C-alpha positions in Angstrom: 0.0 0.0 0.0 2.8 2.4 0.9 4.6 1.6 -2.4 1.4 2.5 -4.4 1.0 5.7 -2.4 4.6 6.6 -3.0 4.1 6.1 -6.7 1.1 8.4 -6.9 2.9 10.9 -4.8 5.8 10.8 -7.2 3.5 11.3 -10.1 1.8 14.3 -8.5 5.3 15.8 -7.7 6.0 15.7 -11.5 2.7 17.2 -12.8 1.2 19.3 -10.0 3.9 22.0 -9.8 3.5 22.6 -13.6 -0.2 22.8 -13.3 -0.1 25.1 -10.3 2.4 27.4 -12.1 -0.1 27.6 -15.0 -2.8 28.6 -12.6 -0.6 31.3 -11.1 -0.1 32.7 -14.6 -3.8 32.6 -15.2 -4.5 34.4 -12.0 -1.9 37.0 -12.5 -3.3 37.8 -15.9 -6.8 38.1 -14.6 -5.8 40.7 -11.9 -3.7 42.6 -14.5 -0.2 41.8 -13.3 0.6 40.0 -16.6 -0.4 42.2 -19.5 -1.0 40.8 -23.0 2.0 42.8 -24.3 4.3 41.3 -21.6 3.1 37.8 -22.4 3.8 38.3 -26.1 7.3 39.7 -25.5 8.1 37.0 -22.9 6.9 34.2 -25.2 9.2 35.5 -28.0 12.1 35.7 -25.5 11.5 32.1 -24.4 11.2 30.7 -28.0 14.1 32.6 -29.4 16.6 32.8 -26.5 16.0 31.0 -23.2 14.5 27.8 -24.4 17.2 27.2 -27.0 19.7 27.9 -24.3 18.0 25.4 -22.0 18.1 22.7 -24.7 21.6 23.4 -25.8 23.3 23.4 -22.4 21.3 20.5 -21.0 22.1 18.2 -24.0 25.7 19.5 -24.2 26.3 18.9 -20.5 24.4 15.6 -20.1 25.5 12.0 -20.7 22.6 11.4 -23.1 23.9 10.5 -26.6 21.9 10.4 -29.8 23.1 6.9 -30.7 22.1 5.5 -27.4 18.5 6.9 -27.6 17.5 5.5 -30.9 14.8 3.1 -29.5 13.2 6.0 -27.6 13.3 8.2 -30.7 12.1 5.5 -33.0 9.2 4.6 -30.7 8.2 8.3 -30.4 8.4 9.0 -34.1 6.6 5.9 -35.4 3.9 6.3 -32.7 3.4 10.0 -33.6 3.2 9.3 -37.3 0.5 6.7 -36.6 -1.6 9.1 -34.5 -2.1 11.5 -37.5 -4.2 9.1 -39.7 -6.0 7.9 -36.5 -6.9 11.5 -35.7 -8.0 12.0 -39.3 -10.3 9.0 -39.0 -11.7 10.3 -35.6 -12.4 13.7 -37.3 -14.5 12.2 -40.1 -17.8 12.5 -38.3 -17.4 16.2 -37.8 -18.0 19.1 -40.3 -15.3 19.6 -42.9 -14.5 23.1 -41.5 -13.9 21.6 -38.0 -11.6 18.8 -39.1 -8.3 20.7 -39.4 -8.7 22.1 -35.8 -9.7 18.7 -34.5 -6.8 16.8 -36.1 -4.2 19.4 -35.0 -5.6 19.4 -31.5 -5.8 15.7 -31.3 -2.1 14.9 -32.1 0.0 18.0 -31.6 1.3 18.3 -28.1 3.0 21.0 -26.1 6.3 19.2 -26.0 8.6 22.3 -25.8 7.3 23.6 -22.5 5.0 21.2 -20.6 6.5 18.0 -21.9 10.0 19.2 -21.1 9.0 20.5 -17.7 7.4 17.2 -16.7 10.5 15.3 -17.9 12.8 17.6 -15.9 10.7 17.3 -12.8 10.7 13.5 -13.1 14.3 12.7 -14.1 16.4 15.9 -13.8 18.9 17.0 -16.5 19.3 13.5 -18.0 15.6 13.1 -18.5 15.4 16.7 -19.9 18.1 15.8 -22.4 16.3 12.7 -23.5 13.1 14.6 -23.8 14.8 17.3 -25.9 16.1 14.8 -28.4 12.7 13.2 -28.7 11.0 16.6 -29.0 13.3 17.6 -31.9 12.4 14.4 -33.9 8.7 14.8 -33.3 8.7 18.6 -33.9 10.1 18.0 -37.4 7.3 15.6 -38.1 4.7 18.1 -36.7 5.9 20.5 -39.4 5.5 17.9 -42.1 2.0 16.9 -40.9 1.1 20.6 -41.0 2.0 20.7 -44.7 -0.3 17.7 -45.3 -3.1 19.4 -43.5 -2.6 22.6 -45.5 -2.8 20.6 -48.7 -6.1 19.0 -47.7 -7.9 21.7 -45.7 -6.5 25.1 -46.3 -9.0 27.7 -47.6 -6.5 30.5 -47.6 -3.0 29.6 -48.7 -0.8 26.6 -49.5 2.4 25.6 -47.9 5.3 24.3 -49.9 8.1 21.8 -49.2 10.6 24.7 -49.7 8.8 26.7 -47.0 8.8 23.6 -44.8 12.6 23.2 -45.2 13.1 26.8 -44.3 10.9 26.6 -41.3 12.7 23.6 -39.9 16.2 25.1 -40.7 15.2 28.3 -38.9 13.5 26.8 -35.9 15.7 27.9 -32.9 14.8 24.9 -30.9 15.9 22.4 -33.5 19.0 24.5 -34.2 20.0 24.5 -30.5 19.6 20.7 -30.3 21.6 20.1 -33.5 24.3 22.5 -32.3 24.5 20.7 -28.9 24.9 17.3 -30.6 27.6 18.6 -32.9 29.4 20.3 -30.0 29.4 17.0 -28.0 30.5 15.0 -31.1 33.6 17.2 -31.7 34.4 17.4 -27.9 34.0 21.2 -27.7 35.1 22.7 -24.4 33.2 25.9 -23.4 34.6 28.4 -21.0 33.0 28.2 -17.5 31.6 31.8 -17.8 29.7 30.8 -21.0 28.3 27.7 -19.4 27.2 29.7 -16.3 25.6 32.4 -18.5 23.7 29.7 -20.4 22.6 28.2 -17.1 21.2 31.6 -16.0 19.2 31.9 -19.2 18.0 28.3 -19.1 16.9 28.6 -15.5 14.2 31.2 -16.3 12.8 29.3 -19.2 10.2 26.9 -17.8 8.8 29.2 -15.1 8.4 32.1 -17.5 7.0 29.9 -20.3 4.5 28.3 -17.9 3.3 31.7 -16.6 2.8 32.8 -20.2 0.8 29.8 -21.1 -1.3 30.2 -18.0 -1.9 33.9 -18.7 -3.0 33.0 -22.3 -5.6 30.5 -21.2 -9.2 31.5 -21.4 -11.2 29.1 -19.3 -14.4 30.8 -20.1 -14.3 29.0 -23.4 -15.1 25.8 -21.6 -18.7 27.0 -21.3 -18.9 27.1 -25.1 -17.1 23.8 -25.7 -18.6 21.3 -28.1 -18.5 17.6 -28.2 -15.7 17.9 -30.8 -13.5 19.8 -28.4 -13.9 17.1 -25.7 -13.4 14.3 -28.3 -10.2 15.8 -29.6 -8.9 16.4 -26.1 -9.7 12.8 -25.1 -7.8 11.6 -28.2 -4.8 13.7 -27.2 -4.7 12.8 -23.6 -5.7 9.1 -23.8 -5.2 7.6 -27.3 -1.9 9.3 -28.2 -0.1 8.1 -25.0 -1.5 4.6 -25.5 -0.3 4.4 -29.1 3.2 5.7 -28.2 3.5 3.4 -25.1 2.6 0.5 -27.4 5.6 1.3 -29.6 7.8 1.9 -26.5 6.9 -1.7 -25.4 7.7 -3.1 -28.9 11.1 -1.4 -28.8 11.8 -2.7 -25.3 12.3 0.6 -23.5 13.4 0.7 -19.9 11.5 2.4 -17.2 12.9 5.9 -17.6 12.8 6.2 -21.4 9.3 4.7 -21.3 8.2 7.4 -18.8 9.8 10.1 -20.9 7.9 8.8 -23.9 4.7 8.9 -21.9 5.2 12.3 -20.5 5.7 13.9 -23.9 2.8 11.9 -25.4 0.5 13.0 -22.5 1.3 16.7 -22.8 -1.8 18.8 -23.6 -2.5 20.3 -27.0 0.1 22.8 -28.2 -0.8 26.5 -28.7 0.5 26.1 -32.3 -2.7 24.2 -33.1 -4.7 27.4 -32.7 -2.4 29.3 -35.0 -2.5 26.5 -37.6 -6.3 26.3 -37.4 -6.5 30.0 -38.2 -4.0 29.7 -41.1 -6.0 26.8 -42.5 -9.2 28.8 -42.4 -10.6 26.3 -39.9 -12.5 26.6 -36.6 -10.1 28.5 -34.4 -12.7 28.6 -31.6 -12.7 24.8 -31.6 -8.9 24.9 -31.5 -8.8 27.2 -28.5 -11.4 25.1 -26.7 -9.3 22.0 -27.2 -6.2 23.7 -25.8 -8.1 24.8 -22.7 -9.8 21.4 -22.1 -6.6 19.3 -22.7 -4.5 21.6 -20.5 -7.1 21.5 -17.7 -7.5 17.7 -17.7 -3.9 16.8 -18.4 -3.0 17.1 -14.7 -5.4 14.1 -14.1 -4.5 11.9 -17.1 -0.8 12.5 -16.9 -0.6 11.9 -13.1 -2.7 8.7 -13.2 -0.9 7.5 -16.3 2.6 8.0 -14.9 1.6 6.3 -11.6 0.1 3.3 -13.4 3.1 3.1 -15.7 5.5 3.0 -12.8 3.5 0.4 -11.0 3.3 -1.8 -14.1 7.1 -1.5 -14.8 8.2 -2.0 -11.2 
């Protein structure tokens, strides 16, 4: 009994601080202490500067190596690829104009902030480095899937493979991960002052990003949520983790890589799905509802899922 209680306590210690920080951001925005302009500027700072620093210095300074993590990366990539056609099938009963928002919301997770934060809480710098490598692989596929959705559902503009290549090559998160891997491969030695500066920048990333996400949430949208929003959220929080865990089992992952795979799979829908829904000319209200619902309920599904996973693997 004590072992089971300890397992659930561990799971809550991973997910609850992230959720509570989101609520703090939400509350600060409601009382006017986090303005919309500040959130916009801080979000850009995180994406362009502090999150790349976090990824680079954690991968560069960790003992995680790309060659050693191929089972984790393969399980995550193959599982993610499979979730897209499954999401497309799940979206078929809904109106054509709602499908792009449904599909994006159903498979595209908030890996860069919430997924990484959960991994860091659970397994420290090594877990964060593993999650960062997996995030890079899946993020590249997210961009490819976005092109496919544009080709099928866009009512405004078309993406091209050239634009896709440019987007990937300019993504500061992917660039930081690639740079860290190259630096490790060539045995680069960085001055202590550079490493310390990078650590300072990295240390503000997750709290600041979580506050911004919380401040951007509009929980009033839950009152106007449709069945489609709950269905897409359920797909994201339940079906996606199960699919990726199945591939993790097939690849024989150990406990920590399996938990990392689960935590990234169980992350709520990414804010980028709202941006994509608008670009596709789809139902952006539905996209916003999916983000709010999946974020709210992810604390329950991720906590229970992580606890059950640890019990089953122990």
